[in-house]
Every structure is written in structure tokens, then in C-alpha cells.
C-alpha positions as protocol buffer text, in pm:
chain_id: "A"
residue {
  index: 1
  type: MET
  ca { x: 6674 y: -16283 z: 7869 }
}
residue {
  index: 2
  type: LYS
  ca { x: 7017 y: -16427 z: 7896 }
}
residue {
  index: 3
  type: CYS
  ca { x: 7187 y: -16679 z: 8132 }
}
residue {
  index: 4
  type: PRO
  ca { x: 7431 y: -16495 z: 8323 }
}
residue {
  index: 5
  type: ASN
  ca { x: 7613 y: -16858 z: 8375 }
}
residue {
  index: 6
  type: CYS
  ca { x: 7583 y: -16991 z: 8012 }
}
residue {
  index: 7
  type: ASN
  ca { x: 7470 y: -16724 z: 7817 }
}
residue {
  index: 8
  type: ALA
  ca { x: 7175 y: -16924 z: 7655 }
}
residue {
  index: 9
  type: THR
  ca { x: 6881 y: -16733 z: 7526 }
}
residue {
  index: 10
  type: VAL
  ca { x: 6601 y: -16750 z: 7763 }
}
residue {
  index: 11
  type: ASP
  ca { x: 6226 y: -16696 z: 7658 }
}
residue {
  index: 12
  type: LEU
  ca { x: 5983 y: -16558 z: 7907 }
}
residue {
  index: 13
  type: THR
  ca { x: 5692 y: -16758 z: 7838 }
}
residue {
  index: 14
  type: VAL
  ca { x: 5328 y: -16685 z: 7966 }
}
residue {
  index: 15
  type: LYS
  ca { x: 5391 y: -17013 z: 8228 }
}
residue {
  index: 16
  type: LYS
  ca { x: 5748 y: -16852 z: 8329 }
}
residue {
  index: 17
  type: TYR
  ca { x: 5596 y: -16532 z: 8377 }
}
residue {
  index: 18
  type: PHE
  ca { x: 5323 y: -16645 z: 8673 }
}
residue {
  index: 19
  type: LYS
  ca { x: 5563 y: -16870 z: 8788 }
}
residue {
  index: 20
  type: SER
  ca { x: 5822 y: -16637 z: 8922 }
}
residue {
  index: 21
  type: PHE
  ca { x: 5607 y: -16441 z: 9115 }
}
residue {
  index: 22
  type: LEU
  ca { x: 5894 y: -16332 z: 9305 }
}
residue {
  index: 23
  type: GLY
  ca { x: 6140 y: -16192 z: 8971 }
}
residue {
  index: 24
  type: ILE
  ca { x: 6339 y: -16547 z: 9026 }
}
residue {
  index: 25
  type: HIS
  ca { x: 6355 y: -16717 z: 8703 }
}
residue {
  index: 26
  type: PHE
  ca { x: 6558 y: -17050 z: 8590 }
}
residue {
  index: 27
  type: CYS
  ca { x: 6743 y: -17138 z: 8281 }
}
residue {
  index: 28
  type: ASP
  ca { x: 6653 y: -17446 z: 8049 }
}
residue {
  index: 29
  type: SER
  ca { x: 6964 y: -17494 z: 8006 }
}
residue {
  index: 30
  type: CYS
  ca { x: 7216 y: -17534 z: 8289 }
}
residue {
  index: 31
  type: SER
  ca { x: 6931 y: -17505 z: 8569 }
}
residue {
  index: 32
  type: THR
  ca { x: 7071 y: -17149 z: 8720 }
}
residue {
  index: 33
  type: LYS
  ca { x: 6876 y: -16942 z: 8889 }
}
residue {
  index: 34
  type: PHE
  ca { x: 6897 y: -16518 z: 8765 }
}
residue {
  index: 35
  type: LYS
  ca { x: 6696 y: -16242 z: 8843 }
}
residue {
  index: 36
  type: LEU
  ca { x: 6652 y: -15948 z: 8598 }
}
residue {
  index: 37
  type: GLN
  ca { x: 6841 y: -15596 z: 8632 }
}
residue {
  index: 38
  type: ARG
  ca { x: 6561 y: -15367 z: 8641 }
}
residue {
  index: 39
  type: LYS
  ca { x: 6656 y: -15027 z: 8540 }
}
residue {
  index: 40
  type: TYR
  ca { x: 6449 y: -14659 z: 8536 }
}
residue {
  index: 41
  type: LYS
  ca { x: 6259 y: -14725 z: 8196 }
}
residue {
  index: 42
  type: TYR
  ca { x: 6085 y: -15035 z: 8356 }
}
residue {
  index: 43
  type: TYR
  ca { x: 5980 y: -14815 z: 8647 }
}
residue {
  index: 44
  type: ILE
  ca { x: 5867 y: -14520 z: 8396 }
}
residue {
  index: 45
  type: TRP
  ca { x: 5633 y: -14781 z: 8253 }
}
residue {
  index: 46
  type: ILE
  ca { x: 5495 y: -14860 z: 8566 }
}
residue {
  index: 47
  type: LEU
  ca { x: 5432 y: -14537 z: 8687 }
}
residue {
  index: 48
  type: VAL
  ca { x: 5312 y: -14462 z: 8344 }
}
residue {
  index: 49
  type: SER
  ca { x: 5038 y: -14752 z: 8338 }
}
residue {
  index: 50
  type: ILE
  ca { x: 4902 y: -14715 z: 8692 }
}
residue {
  index: 51
  type: PRO
  ca { x: 4758 y: -14368 z: 8622 }
}
residue {
  index: 52
  type: PHE
  ca { x: 4599 y: -14518 z: 8261 }
}
residue {
  index: 53
  type: ALA
  ca { x: 4446 y: -14817 z: 8426 }
}
residue {
  index: 54
  type: LEU
  ca { x: 4309 y: -14614 z: 8702 }
}
residue {
  index: 55
  type: LEU
  ca { x: 4193 y: -14288 z: 8497 }
}
residue {
  index: 56
  type: SER
  ca { x: 4060 y: -14577 z: 8247 }
}
residue {
  index: 57
  type: SER
  ca { x: 3878 y: -14806 z: 8496 }
}
residue {
  index: 58
  type: TYR
  ca { x: 3734 y: -14438 z: 8649 }
}
residue {
  index: 59
  type: PHE
  ca { x: 3534 y: -14367 z: 8308 }
}
residue {
  index: 60
  type: ILE
  ca { x: 3453 y: -14723 z: 8322 }
}
residue {
  index: 61
  type: ALA
  ca { x: 3289 y: -14707 z: 8581 }
}
residue {
  index: 62
  type: ASN
  ca { x: 3152 y: -14391 z: 8576 }
}
residue {
  index: 63
  type: LEU
  ca { x: 2969 y: -14461 z: 8216 }
}
residue {
  index: 64
  type: GLU
  ca { x: 2560 y: -14342 z: 8229 }
}
residue {
  index: 65
  type: ILE
  ca { x: 2455 y: -14720 z: 8137 }
}
residue {
  index: 66
  type: GLN
  ca { x: 2244 y: -14967 z: 8358 }
}
residue {
  index: 67
  type: GLU
  ca { x: 2410 y: -15103 z: 8661 }
}
residue {
  index: 68
  type: ASN
  ca { x: 2458 y: -15463 z: 8511 }
}
residue {
  index: 69
  type: SER
  ca { x: 2560 y: -15357 z: 8214 }
}
residue {
  index: 70
  type: LYS
  ca { x: 2806 y: -15136 z: 8392 }
}
residue {
  index: 71
  type: ASN
  ca { x: 2944 y: -15403 z: 8605 }
}
residue {
  index: 72
  type: LEU
  ca { x: 2944 y: -15633 z: 8309 }
}
residue {
  index: 73
  type: ALA
  ca { x: 3180 y: -15375 z: 8139 }
}
residue {
  index: 74
  type: PHE
  ca { x: 3373 y: -15284 z: 8431 }
}
residue {
  index: 75
  type: SER
  ca { x: 3454 y: -15623 z: 8464 }
}
residue {
  index: 76
  type: LEU
  ca { x: 3536 y: -15682 z: 8114 }
}
residue {
  index: 77
  type: TRP
  ca { x: 3790 y: -15413 z: 8082 }
}
residue {
  index: 78
  type: LEU
  ca { x: 3959 y: -15515 z: 8437 }
}
residue {
  index: 79
  type: ILE
  ca { x: 4028 y: -15872 z: 8261 }
}
residue {
  index: 80
  type: VAL
  ca { x: 4159 y: -15672 z: 7931 }
}
residue {
  index: 81
  type: LEU
  ca { x: 4369 y: -15444 z: 8111 }
}
residue {
  index: 82
  type: PHE
  ca { x: 4571 y: -15740 z: 8289 }
}
residue {
  index: 83
  type: LEU
  ca { x: 4586 y: -15905 z: 7975 }
}
residue {
  index: 84
  type: ILE
  ca { x: 4720 y: -15594 z: 7813 }
}
residue {
  index: 85
  type: TYR
  ca { x: 4961 y: -15519 z: 8122 }
}
residue {
  index: 86
  type: THR
  ca { x: 5059 y: -15892 z: 8162 }
}
residue {
  index: 87
  type: TYR
  ca { x: 5155 y: -15909 z: 7747 }
}
residue {
  index: 88
  type: MET
  ca { x: 5389 y: -15563 z: 7753 }
}
residue {
  index: 89
  type: ASP
  ca { x: 5552 y: -15649 z: 8100 }
}
residue {
  index: 90
  type: ARG
  ca { x: 5668 y: -16022 z: 7985 }
}
residue {
  index: 91
  type: LYS
  ca { x: 5837 y: -15853 z: 7640 }
}
residue {
  index: 92
  type: ILE
  ca { x: 5971 y: -15591 z: 7871 }
}
residue {
  index: 93
  type: GLU
  ca { x: 6129 y: -15812 z: 8079 }
}
residue {
  index: 94
  type: ASN
  ca { x: 6257 y: -16027 z: 7792 }
}
residue {
  index: 95
  type: LYS
  ca { x: 6466 y: -15745 z: 7720 }
}
residue {
  index: 96
  type: LEU
  ca { x: 6612 y: -15674 z: 8063 }
}
residue {
  index: 97
  type: PRO
  ca { x: 6992 y: -15796 z: 8144 }
}
residue {
  index: 98
  type: THR
  ca { x: 7030 y: -16031 z: 8406 }
}
residue {
  index: 99
  type: ILE
  ca { x: 7238 y: -16098 z: 8735 }
}
residue {
  index: 100
  type: LYS
  ca { x: 7262 y: -16417 z: 8880 }
}
residue {
  index: 101
  type: VAL
  ca { x: 7090 y: -16497 z: 9255 }
}
residue {
  index: 102
  type: LYS
  ca { x: 7350 y: -16661 z: 9463 }
}
């Protein structure tokens, strides 16, 4: 990401990713508030990832294994999905253009 005020490169770390829940980020150099300008590619990523998460979770939930193992497998799968999604989303958001927040 680039700061719209000073053009400094701002890396979206894991801490900053979870800290900016509402999508408002801060420049490390000049403390300017800015948002990401999300394009159609970002929304396509969301539309593709949701059905994948639902279908794969449905498959895990319907495995023919013991109930205790099924709950563990499903919980682990949800954790893996969360980690994969946040990693990919953060990498995509790092490349998006920014706009200044007033």
C-alpha cells in the first residue's frame, strides 16, 4: 500500500490487518488516515472464496467418521480456512490503491 499523502510504502502486517477492522489504515511516516480502494477483482476474490469455504466445510462436516473426530476435524478445518483466508486477503489488500480519509 502507498500512503496517499506522502507516498510512503506501508506494509499491511498481521497486526495492522486485524487492527483495521473497519478498513481505515494509518501511515507509519505521517500518520495520515487512508482507506483501500477496492476494485472488482477484490469482490470476485470474496465471491469465489465464500462458496469454497462453504462447500469444503460441508464436506468435512459430513465425513463418515466418529462424532468426536468429526468435531475435531471440522474445528481444525475452520482454523485452517481462517488462516488461509486472512493471509491471502492481506496479500491482496497490500496491492490495492489507497484513498485519503477526511
